[in-house]
C-alpha positions in Angstrom: 46.2 -110.4 -10.9 44.6 -108.4 -13.8 42.0 -110.4 -15.9 43.0 -107.2 -19.3 43.2 -108.1 -23.0 47.5 -108.2 -23.8 47.7 -105.0 -26.3 49.7 -105.6 -29.8 51.3 -104.0 -32.1 51.7 -106.0 -35.9 54.2 -105.1 -38.4 53.1 -104.7 -42.1 53.5 -107.6 -43.7 51.1 -109.3 -40.9 47.4 -106.9 -42.0 45.6 -109.5 -42.0 45.9 -111.3 -38.9 46.1 -106.9 -36.9 42.2 -106.7 -38.9 41.2 -110.1 -37.4 43.1 -109.9 -33.6 40.8 -106.3 -34.2 37.6 -107.3 -35.1 38.2 -110.1 -32.2 38.4 -107.2 -29.4 42.7 -106.7 -29.8 44.2 -103.3 -29.3 46.2 -103.7 -32.2 48.3 -101.2 -33.7 49.1 -101.6 -37.1 50.6 -99.6 -40.3 51.8 -100.2 -43.3 54.2 -97.5 -43.6 55.5 -97.7 -39.9 59.6 -98.2 -40.3 61.0 -100.4 -37.7 62.7 -97.9 -35.3 58.8 -96.2 -34.8 57.3 -99.9 -34.0 60.0 -100.7 -31.3 59.5 -97.0 -30.0 54.8 -97.4 -30.1 55.6 -101.3 -28.7 58.1 -99.9 -25.5 56.2 -96.3 -25.0 52.5 -98.1 -24.8 54.1 -101.8 -23.8 52.4 -104.0 -26.4 53.7 -107.0 -27.6 55.0 -107.2 -31.4 53.3 -109.7 -33.0 56.2 -110.3 -36.4 57.3 -112.4 -38.9 60.9 -109.8 -39.4 63.7 -111.5 -38.0 66.0 -108.4 -37.3 63.0 -106.7 -36.0 62.6 -108.8 -33.5 66.0 -109.6 -32.3 66.0 -105.9 -32.5 62.8 -105.5 -30.3 64.2 -108.4 -28.2 67.3 -106.0 -27.1 65.1 -103.0 -26.4 63.3 -106.0 -23.8 59.6 -105.6 -25.7 57.8 -108.6 -25.7 57.5 -110.1 -29.2 55.6 -113.2 -31.2 57.8 -114.3 -33.8 55.2 -115.5 -36.6 56.8 -118.6 -38.4 53.1 -119.9 -39.9 50.9 -119.3 -42.8 47.6 -120.8 -41.5 46.2 -117.7 -39.7 44.6 -120.4 -37.6 48.1 -121.6 -36.8 49.3 -117.9 -36.6 46.3 -117.1 -33.8 47.8 -120.2 -32.1 51.1 -119.2 -31.7 50.0 -116.1 -30.5 47.5 -117.6 -27.7 50.8 -119.3 -26.8 52.3 -116.6 -25.7 49.6 -114.6 -24.5 46.7 -115.8 -23.5 43.8 -114.7 -25.0 41.5 -117.1 -23.6 37.9 -118.8 -26.2 37.1 -116.5 -29.4 33.9 -114.7 -30.0 32.0 -112.3 -32.4 30.7 -109.6 -31.3 30.1 -105.9 -31.9 30.1 -105.3 -28.0 33.4 -106.5 -27.9 35.0 -105.4 -31.5 37.5 -103.1 -32.2 37.8 -101.1 -36.0 39.4 -102.8 -38.3 40.0 -99.9 -40.6 41.7 -97.5 -37.6 41.9 -100.0 -34.1 39.3 -97.4 -32.5 36.6 -98.8 -30.3 32.7 -99.7 -31.3 29.8 -97.9 -30.3 26.7 -99.8 -30.0 24.0 -97.5 -31.9 20.2 -97.3 -33.1 19.4 -98.6 -36.0 17.2 -94.3 -37.3 21.1 -92.8 -36.5 22.2 -95.0 -39.4 20.0 -95.0 -41.9 21.1 -92.4 -43.9 25.1 -93.8 -43.5 23.9 -98.0 -45.1 22.9 -99.3 -48.1 18.9 -99.5 -48.4 18.8 -104.1 -47.7 21.1 -103.6 -44.5 19.2 -101.7 -43.2 15.6 -103.4 -43.9 17.4 -107.2 -43.2 19.8 -106.1 -40.0 18.4 -104.7 -36.2 22.4 -104.1 -34.5 25.4 -101.5 -36.1 27.5 -99.9 -34.3 29.8 -97.1 -34.9 33.5 -96.8 -34.9 34.0 -94.1 -31.4 37.1 -92.4 -33.8 36.3 -93.0 -37.8 32.8 -92.9 -37.7 33.3 -96.2 -39.5 29.6 -98.4 -39.4 29.4 -102.3 -38.5 26.3 -104.9 -38.5 26.7 -108.8 -38.5 26.6 -109.3 -42.0 28.5 -112.0 -44.0 31.4 -111.5 -43.2 31.1 -111.8 -39.6 29.2 -115.6 -40.6 32.8 -116.7 -41.8 34.9 -114.9 -38.8 32.5 -116.7 -37.1 33.0 -120.5 -38.4 36.9 -119.6 -38.6 36.5 -118.5 -34.6 34.8 -122.0 -33.7 37.7 -123.5 -35.6 40.1 -122.6 -33.8 38.5 -122.7 -30.2 38.5 -126.0 -31.2 42.6 -126.6 -31.7 42.6 -124.0 -28.2 
């Protein structure tokens, strides 16, 4: 039995969900410009679970024996619970060490403060010590307000698991 995390492909209607999955450390392909055939092909070739609200896409994916998760809820916590029913995600944690880039889905790597000193706002540099950089697009991350909000979200989510 492997302990690997599930990997996803998320349709264009669920960009916010894809971003949260990435920040929580789940490999989640997403593009608002991918057409259904492209999504099906990537899901099949990379053995990704398709997360969608789009019923015709869902039916097409099932014909191709692609594992799917249909999102029917509007509430984000409920959406995550729907995903967890089909692909056990376990308890959610928020950490730069296990997050993925919210922009490109790349892996994050811890980086030294002085390596990013010219690339982040002065106030951030004065108040933060831990930084991560995306290996692919080079976006820099730190645990700011967004992470505090994400931690509140995961605390609520973990209560419902």
